[in-house]
C-alpha positions as CSV (number, residue, x, y, z in Angstrom):
1,X,-22.3,-6.2,-27.8
2,X,-23.2,-9.8,-28.6
3,X,-25.4,-8.7,-31.5
4,X,-22.4,-7.4,-33.4
5,X,-19.3,-9.0,-34.7
6,X,-15.9,-7.4,-35.4
7,X,-14.3,-7.8,-38.8
8,X,-10.5,-7.3,-38.7
9,X,-7.8,-7.4,-41.4
10,X,-4.2,-7.0,-40.5
11,X,-1.3,-5.5,-42.4
12,X,1.9,-6.8,-40.9
13,X,5.3,-5.2,-41.6
14,X,8.3,-7.4,-41.0
15,X,11.9,-6.1,-41.4
16,X,14.0,-8.7,-43.2
17,X,17.3,-9.7,-41.5
18,X,19.6,-8.9,-44.4
19,X,23.0,-7.4,-43.7
20,X,22.4,-4.5,-46.1
21,X,19.4,-2.4,-47.1
22,X,16.9,-3.2,-49.9
23,X,18.4,-0.9,-52.6
24,X,21.9,0.0,-51.3
25,X,24.8,-1.5,-49.4
26,X,24.3,0.4,-46.1
27,X,24.1,-1.8,-43.0
28,X,20.8,-2.5,-41.3
29,X,22.1,-2.7,-37.7
30,X,19.8,-1.4,-35.1
31,X,20.8,1.1,-32.5
32,X,23.6,3.0,-34.4
33,X,24.1,6.7,-33.9
34,X,21.5,8.7,-35.8
35,X,22.0,9.0,-39.6
36,X,25.1,6.7,-39.4
37,X,23.8,4.0,-41.8
38,X,23.1,6.2,-44.8
39,X,24.4,6.8,-48.3
40,X,23.3,8.9,-51.4
41,X,20.8,6.1,-52.4
42,X,18.9,5.7,-49.1
43,X,19.2,9.5,-48.4
44,X,17.7,10.1,-51.8
45,X,20.4,12.3,-53.2
46,X,19.9,13.5,-56.8
47,X,21.2,11.0,-59.4
48,X,21.6,8.0,-57.0
49,X,20.1,4.8,-58.4
50,X,18.7,1.8,-56.4
51,X,19.8,-1.8,-57.0
52,X,17.6,-4.7,-55.6
53,X,19.2,-6.8,-52.8
54,X,18.7,-10.4,-54.0
55,X,18.9,-11.8,-50.4
56,X,15.8,-9.7,-49.6
57,X,14.0,-11.2,-52.5
58,X,15.0,-14.7,-51.3
59,X,13.8,-14.0,-47.7
60,X,10.5,-12.5,-48.9
61,X,9.9,-15.5,-51.2
62,X,10.7,-18.0,-48.4
63,X,8.0,-16.3,-46.2
64,X,5.5,-16.5,-49.1
65,X,6.3,-20.2,-49.5
66,X,5.9,-20.8,-45.8
67,X,2.4,-19.3,-45.7
68,X,1.2,-21.2,-48.8
69,X,1.2,-18.3,-51.2
70,X,1.3,-18.4,-55.0
71,X,4.6,-16.9,-56.1
72,X,4.6,-14.4,-59.0
73,X,7.8,-15.1,-60.8
74,X,7.7,-11.5,-62.2
75,X,6.9,-8.7,-59.8
76,X,7.2,-4.9,-60.1
77,X,8.4,-2.2,-57.8
78,X,6.3,0.9,-57.8
79,X,6.5,4.4,-56.3
80,X,4.0,5.1,-53.5
81,X,3.8,8.9,-53.4
82,X,3.2,10.7,-50.1
83,X,5.0,13.3,-48.0
84,X,6.4,12.7,-44.6
85,X,9.5,14.3,-43.1
86,X,11.2,10.9,-42.6
87,X,10.6,9.9,-46.2
88,X,13.5,11.6,-48.0
89,X,12.5,10.6,-51.5
90,X,9.0,11.9,-51.2
91,X,7.8,8.4,-52.1
92,X,8.2,4.9,-50.8
93,X,9.3,2.1,-53.1
94,X,6.7,-0.7,-52.7
95,X,4.8,-3.1,-54.9
96,X,1.2,-2.6,-56.0
97,X,-0.4,-4.1,-59.0
98,X,2.2,-6.9,-59.4
99,X,3.3,-8.0,-55.9
100,X,5.6,-10.8,-55.0
101,X,3.0,-13.3,-53.9
102,X,-0.8,-13.7,-53.5
103,X,-3.5,-16.1,-52.2
104,X,-1.9,-17.7,-49.1
105,X,-3.2,-18.7,-45.7
106,X,-2.2,-19.3,-42.1
107,X,-4.0,-21.7,-39.7
108,X,-4.5,-20.5,-36.1
109,X,-5.5,-22.7,-33.1
110,X,-8.4,-21.1,-31.2
111,X,-10.5,-22.4,-28.4
112,X,-13.2,-23.4,-30.9
113,X,-10.7,-25.3,-33.1
114,X,-8.5,-24.5,-36.1
115,X,-9.3,-21.4,-38.1
116,X,-7.9,-20.4,-41.4
117,X,-6.9,-16.8,-42.1
118,X,-6.4,-16.0,-45.7
119,X,-3.4,-13.9,-46.9
120,X,-4.3,-11.6,-49.8
121,X,-0.8,-10.6,-50.7
122,X,2.8,-10.3,-49.7
123,X,4.9,-7.5,-51.2
124,X,8.3,-6.0,-50.7
125,X,9.0,-2.4,-49.8
126,X,11.7,-0.2,-48.2
127,X,11.2,1.2,-44.7
128,X,10.9,4.9,-43.9
129,X,13.1,6.8,-41.5
130,X,12.1,7.7,-37.9
131,X,10.8,10.9,-36.6
132,X,11.8,11.7,-33.0
133,X,9.6,14.3,-31.4
134,X,11.3,16.3,-28.6
135,X,9.0,16.4,-25.5
136,X,8.2,20.0,-24.5
137,X,9.8,21.5,-27.6
138,X,8.3,22.4,-31.0
139,X,10.9,20.3,-32.7
140,X,11.2,17.0,-34.5
141,X,14.5,15.2,-35.3
142,X,14.9,12.8,-38.3
143,X,17.0,9.6,-38.2
144,X,17.4,8.0,-41.6
145,X,19.2,4.9,-40.4
146,X,16.0,2.8,-40.9
147,X,15.4,4.3,-44.3
148,X,15.7,1.6,-47.0
149,X,15.7,-1.3,-44.6
150,X,13.9,-4.2,-46.5
151,X,10.3,-4.9,-45.4
152,X,7.7,-7.3,-46.4
153,X,4.1,-6.4,-45.9
154,X,1.7,-9.3,-45.2
155,X,-1.9,-8.4,-45.9
156,X,-4.6,-10.6,-44.5
157,X,-8.2,-10.9,-45.7
158,X,-10.8,-9.6,-43.2
159,X,-11.2,-13.1,-41.7
160,X,-10.4,-12.2,-38.1
161,X,-13.3,-11.6,-35.7
162,X,-11.9,-10.9,-32.3
163,X,-8.8,-9.3,-30.7
164,X,-7.8,-12.7,-29.4
165,X,-7.8,-14.2,-32.9
166,X,-5.7,-11.2,-34.1
167,X,-3.1,-11.9,-31.5
168,X,-3.0,-15.6,-32.3
169,X,-2.5,-14.8,-36.0
170,X,0.2,-12.3,-35.3
171,X,2.0,-14.7,-33.0
172,X,1.8,-17.4,-35.7
173,X,3.3,-15.1,-38.3
174,X,6.0,-13.9,-36.0
175,X,6.9,-17.5,-35.1
176,X,7.2,-18.5,-38.8
177,X,9.4,-15.5,-39.6
178,X,11.7,-16.3,-36.7
179,X,11.8,-20.0,-37.6
180,X,12.8,-19.0,-41.1
181,X,15.5,-16.8,-39.6
182,X,14.5,-13.9,-41.9
183,X,13.3,-11.5,-39.2
184,X,14.1,-11.2,-35.5
185,X,10.5,-10.4,-34.6
186,X,11.4,-7.7,-32.2
187,X,8.2,-5.5,-31.8
188,X,9.9,-3.0,-29.4
189,X,12.5,-2.2,-32.1
190,X,9.9,-2.1,-34.8
191,X,11.1,-5.0,-36.8
192,X,7.7,-6.7,-36.5
193,X,4.7,-4.3,-36.4
194,X,1.2,-4.2,-37.7
195,X,-1.7,-1.9,-38.6
196,X,-5.3,-3.1,-38.2
197,X,-8.4,-2.4,-40.2
198,X,-11.4,-2.7,-38.0
199,X,-15.1,-2.6,-38.6
200,X,-18.3,-4.0,-37.0
201,X,-21.5,-5.3,-38.4
202,X,-24.6,-7.1,-37.0
203,X,-24.1,-10.8,-36.7
204,X,-25.3,-12.6,-39.8
205,X,-24.7,-9.6,-42.1
206,X,-22.3,-10.1,-45.1
207,X,-21.8,-6.4,-45.9
208,X,-18.7,-4.9,-44.3
209,X,-19.1,-1.8,-42.1
210,X,-17.1,1.4,-42.3
211,X,-13.5,0.6,-41.2
212,X,-10.9,2.5,-39.3
213,X,-7.2,1.8,-39.4
214,X,-5.2,1.5,-36.1
215,X,-1.5,2.3,-35.9
216,X,1.1,2.6,-33.2
217,X,0.8,-0.9,-31.6
218,X,4.2,-2.3,-30.6
219,X,3.3,-5.3,-28.5
220,X,0.7,-8.2,-28.6
221,X,-0.9,-6.7,-25.5
222,X,-1.3,-3.3,-27.1
223,X,-2.8,-4.9,-30.2
224,X,-5.4,-6.7,-28.1
225,X,-6.2,-3.6,-26.0
226,X,-6.4,-1.3,-29.0
227,X,-8.7,-3.6,-30.8
228,X,-10.9,-4.1,-27.8
229,X,-11.3,-0.4,-27.3
230,X,-11.9,0.4,-31.0
231,X,-14.6,-2.4,-31.3
232,X,-16.4,-1.0,-28.2
233,X,-16.1,2.6,-29.5
234,X,-17.6,1.7,-32.9
235,X,-20.5,-0.3,-31.3
236,X,-21.3,2.7,-29.0
237,X,-21.4,5.0,-32.0
238,X,-23.8,2.8,-33.9
239,X,-26.0,2.2,-30.9
240,X,-26.2,6.0,-30.3
241,X,-27.3,6.5,-34.0
242,X,-24.0,8.0,-35.1
243,X,-21.8,6.9,-38.0
244,X,-18.3,5.4,-37.9
245,X,-15.9,7.7,-39.9
246,X,-13.3,6.1,-42.1
247,X,-10.1,7.3,-40.7
248,X,-6.6,6.4,-39.3
249,X,-6.4,6.3,-35.6
250,X,-3.5,6.0,-33.2
251,X,-3.4,3.8,-30.1
252,X,-2.6,5.8,-27.0
253,X,-1.1,3.2,-24.7
254,X,-0.9,5.5,-21.6
255,X,-4.7,6.1,-21.7
256,X,-5.7,2.8,-23.3
257,X,-7.7,4.5,-26.0
258,X,-7.5,5.2,-29.8
259,X,-7.6,8.7,-31.1
260,X,-8.1,10.2,-34.6
261,X,-4.9,10.9,-36.6
262,X,-6.1,11.7,-40.1
263,X,-8.5,10.7,-42.8
264,X,-8.0,7.1,-44.2
265,X,-6.0,7.0,-47.4
266,X,-7.1,4.8,-50.3
267,X,-4.7,3.3,-52.9
268,X,-5.4,6.0,-55.5
269,X,-4.4,8.7,-53.0
270,X,-0.8,7.4,-53.3
271,X,-0.7,7.8,-57.1
272,X,1.2,4.5,-57.6
273,X,3.3,4.0,-60.8
274,X,6.1,1.6,-61.7
275,X,9.5,2.8,-60.6
276,X,11.4,3.7,-63.7
277,X,14.8,3.1,-62.0
278,X,14.1,-0.5,-61.1
279,X,13.8,-3.5,-63.4
280,X,11.2,-6.3,-63.1
281,X,12.0,-8.7,-60.3
282,X,12.3,-12.1,-62.0
283,X,12.6,-15.3,-59.9
284,X,14.0,-18.3,-61.8
285,X,12.7,-21.8,-61.4
286,X,16.1,-22.8,-60.1
287,X,16.1,-20.2,-57.4
288,X,12.6,-21.0,-56.4
289,X,13.3,-24.8,-56.2
290,X,16.4,-24.1,-54.0
291,X,14.6,-21.8,-51.7
292,X,11.8,-24.3,-51.2
293,X,14.3,-27.0,-50.2
294,X,15.8,-24.6,-47.6
295,X,12.5,-24.1,-45.8
296,X,13.1,-25.5,-42.2
297,X,10.6,-27.3,-40.0
298,X,7.9,-24.7,-39.3
299,X,6.1,-24.2,-36.0
300,X,3.0,-26.2,-36.9
301,X,5.1,-29.1,-38.1
302,X,7.3,-29.0,-35.0
303,X,4.2,-29.0,-32.8
304,X,2.9,-32.1,-34.4
305,X,6.3,-33.8,-34.0
306,X,6.6,-32.8,-30.3
307,X,3.2,-34.4,-29.7
308,X,4.1,-37.6,-31.5
309,X,7.8,-37.9,-30.5
310,X,7.8,-36.6,-27.0
311,X,4.3,-37.4,-25.8
312,X,3.4,-33.8,-25.0
313,X,-0.1,-32.6,-25.2
314,X,-0.9,-30.0,-27.9
315,X,-1.1,-27.3,-25.2
316,X,2.2,-28.3,-23.7
317,X,3.9,-28.5,-27.2
318,X,2.5,-25.1,-28.1
319,X,4.1,-23.5,-25.1
320,X,7.5,-24.8,-26.2
321,X,7.2,-24.5,-29.9
322,X,5.9,-20.9,-29.8
323,X,9.5,-19.7,-29.5
324,X,12.1,-21.2,-31.8
325,X,14.9,-20.7,-29.3
326,X,12.9,-22.3,-26.5
327,X,12.1,-25.3,-28.8
328,X,15.7,-25.7,-29.8
329,X,16.8,-25.5,-26.2
330,X,14.2,-28.0,-25.1
331,X,15.4,-30.5,-27.7
332,X,19.0,-30.1,-26.6
333,X,18.1,-30.8,-23.0
334,X,15.9,-33.8,-24.0
335,X,18.9,-35.3,-25.9
336,X,20.8,-35.3,-22.7
337,X,18.0,-36.2,-20.3
338,X,15.5,-38.5,-22.0
339,X,12.4,-37.7,-20.1
340,X,10.5,-35.0,-22.1
341,X,7.6,-34.7,-19.7
342,X,9.9,-34.0,-16.7
343,X,11.9,-31.5,-18.8
344,X,8.7,-29.8,-19.8
345,X,7.6,-29.5,-16.2
346,X,10.8,-27.7,-15.3
347,X,10.4,-25.5,-18.4
348,X,6.8,-24.6,-17.5
349,X,7.6,-23.6,-14.0
350,X,11.3,-22.9,-13.1
351,X,12.7,-21.9,-16.5
352,X,9.9,-19.6,-17.6
353,X,9.8,-18.1,-14.1
354,X,13.5,-17.2,-14.3
355,X,13.2,-15.8,-17.8
356,X,10.3,-13.5,-16.6
357,X,12.0,-12.4,-13.4
358,X,15.3,-11.7,-15.2
359,X,13.6,-10.2,-18.2
360,X,15.4,-12.5,-20.6
361,X,14.5,-13.9,-24.0
362,X,14.7,-17.6,-24.6
363,X,17.4,-16.7,-27.1
364,X,19.6,-15.5,-24.1
365,X,19.2,-18.5,-21.7
366,X,22.4,-18.5,-19.7
367,X,22.2,-22.1,-18.5
368,X,23.7,-24.6,-20.9
369,X,21.7,-27.6,-21.8
370,X,24.4,-29.8,-20.3
371,X,24.1,-28.1,-16.9
372,X,20.3,-28.1,-17.0
373,X,20.2,-31.9,-17.8
374,X,22.9,-32.4,-15.2
375,X,20.7,-31.0,-12.4
376,X,17.8,-33.3,-13.4
377,X,20.2,-36.3,-13.4
378,X,21.3,-35.4,-9.8
379,X,17.7,-35.6,-8.7
380,X,17.0,-38.8,-10.6
381,X,20.2,-40.5,-9.2
382,X,19.3,-39.5,-5.6
383,X,22.2,-37.2,-5.2
384,X,20.0,-34.3,-4.2
385,X,16.3,-34.0,-3.3
386,X,13.9,-32.3,-5.7
387,X,13.4,-29.5,-3.1
388,X,17.1,-28.7,-3.1
389,X,17.3,-28.8,-6.9
390,X,14.4,-26.2,-7.0
391,X,16.2,-24.1,-4.3
392,X,19.5,-24.0,-6.1
393,X,18.1,-23.6,-9.6
394,X,18.0,-19.8,-9.8
395,X,21.7,-19.5,-8.9
396,X,22.7,-22.3,-11.2
397,X,20.6,-20.8,-14.0
398,X,21.9,-17.3,-14.0
399,X,25.6,-18.3,-13.4
400,X,25.5,-21.4,-15.6
401,X,27.1,-23.4,-12.8
402,X,28.0,-27.1,-13.0
403,X,25.4,-28.6,-10.6
404,X,27.5,-31.5,-9.6
405,X,30.4,-29.3,-8.4
406,X,28.0,-26.9,-6.9
407,X,26.3,-29.4,-4.5
408,X,29.7,-30.8,-3.4
409,X,31.1,-27.3,-2.7
410,X,27.9,-26.4,-0.7
411,X,27.6,-29.7,1.1
412,X,24.2,-30.4,-0.4
413,X,24.8,-34.1,-1.4
414,X,21.8,-36.1,-0.3
415,X,22.1,-38.5,2.6
416,X,21.0,-41.9,1.5
417,X,22.9,-44.1,4.0
418,X,20.3,-46.3,5.8
419,X,22.1,-46.5,9.1
420,X,22.7,-42.8,9.3
421,X,19.1,-42.0,8.5
422,X,17.8,-44.7,10.8
423,X,19.4,-42.9,13.8
424,X,17.7,-39.6,12.9
425,X,14.4,-41.4,12.4
426,X,14.7,-43.0,15.8
427,X,15.5,-39.6,17.3
428,X,12.4,-38.0,15.8
429,X,10.2,-40.9,17.1
430,X,11.6,-40.7,20.6
431,X,11.2,-36.9,20.7
432,X,7.5,-37.1,19.6
433,X,5.8,-39.9,21.6
434,X,2.3,-38.2,21.4
435,X,2.4,-38.0,17.7
436,X,3.6,-41.6,17.4
437,X,0.6,-42.7,19.4
438,X,-1.8,-40.6,17.4
439,X,-0.3,-42.0,14.2
440,X,-0.8,-45.6,15.4
441,X,-4.4,-44.8,16.2
442,X,-5.1,-43.8,12.6
443,X,-3.9,-40.2,12.2
444,X,-1.9,-41.1,9.1
445,X,-1.4,-37.5,8.0
446,X,1.2,-37.2,10.7
447,X,3.7,-38.9,8.4
448,X,4.3,-35.5,6.8
449,X,5.1,-34.1,10.2
450,X,7.7,-36.9,10.9
451,X,9.2,-36.4,7.4
452,X,9.5,-32.6,8.1
453,X,11.3,-33.2,11.4
454,X,13.9,-35.4,9.6
455,X,14.4,-32.8,6.9
456,X,14.9,-30.1,9.5
457,X,17.5,-32.1,11.2
458,X,19.3,-32.8,8.0
459,X,18.8,-29.4,6.4
460,X,16.8,-31.0,3.6
461,X,19.5,-33.4,2.6
462,X,17.8,-36.7,3.7
463,X,16.7,-39.0,0.9
464,X,12.9,-38.8,1.2
465,X,12.3,-42.2,-0.2
466,X,14.6,-43.9,2.2
467,X,13.2,-41.9,5.2
468,X,9.7,-42.7,4.2
469,X,10.5,-46.4,4.1
470,X,12.1,-46.3,7.5
471,X,9.2,-44.5,9.1
472,X,6.7,-46.9,7.5
473,X,8.7,-49.9,8.8
474,X,9.0,-48.6,12.3
475,X,5.5,-47.1,12.7
476,X,3.6,-49.9,11.2
477,X,5.4,-52.4,13.5
């Protein structure tokens, strides 16, 4: 395998978060009853005429700006002709010869350093409907709710050479889209999805091999697994003296394999021609200048700032910045509890654990930044031990409880009174004379045993710093 390299180009489709569809006023809300969000335009009734949604043009242009593309101030919608049951017009409205934007790039951070992936083009198009195949029946149902939802297609150059790089690139694109607030990035709902063109060639060769196109990948994990399988399959074919056939293949997630779907289409197969019902999309200098000003801080910029401002490493900052909502939440907590490293440590362990266990998105964190910071302040001020804070965090997290009130109601306030703790320390020492003697003879590891005895007697409420000082004072004398 090491004598070959993979060559991968990705075609990413991102649904734009507009309230209405690309060419009509139907809503774009996900999960409505089948065929609810339809009208004569998106259902392709005779005589219905499309009108371009300007907000979709704005969103598409903002993405093009964010990934360093050259914006074409005049772009043209074309008809992409093909038949499929969930395509009511018999063609898709897309852009071909004159797309919205060209010649951009995205930088990804790999183990070997930063790698630039070129973006060939970004164009707008309307989405197709959805075919629902009934298991066990020779029947397919059609839902046209998705028909006409605005999409952008982001086409990369074949600059990606491994499944891992492909996932990094996809995560970076998704993160940019979410930061721009133009796409929710939900792969399960199909609002962020990709097709992959894959080929192999001997290392050092410049000529591209025969490529296959992979479809039906609805998670980063599936993208990686599908690419890994397809690369192995193509290498096995070549090494067995067989040829790779240019075709479209589906990823079967249940079996972890790709299987043939149909022959691969070329652009000429679609018989593109400019849509006669739509005018040229013209972007004015004024609109372009305004949209550029509205571009927010993007993930790569935020990462650099987190390293500089909060003293996080790049790996630490990347964990937080990879999700816009997690990054925003982090900053809110840090405003209230000004110890970024400590906040990060809680995020890395406790917060992410709870999100995973509860199957929650960072967008849906139930614990308010105020209550999160309040818990950390209780530990810092010696009101509770770190152990107690960790123990009560899951309940406080999911119920969004005020930690100060919670520890008072549960009787968890830390004991820091010297005289009270001294009595307990004396009890422990008198109850364990053999261990005291062993400690004085040099077995210093017994300090943890003594500390544990005090914690057991106080049910974890003793201030460990005060207890440690009392033991040190008594044992060393």
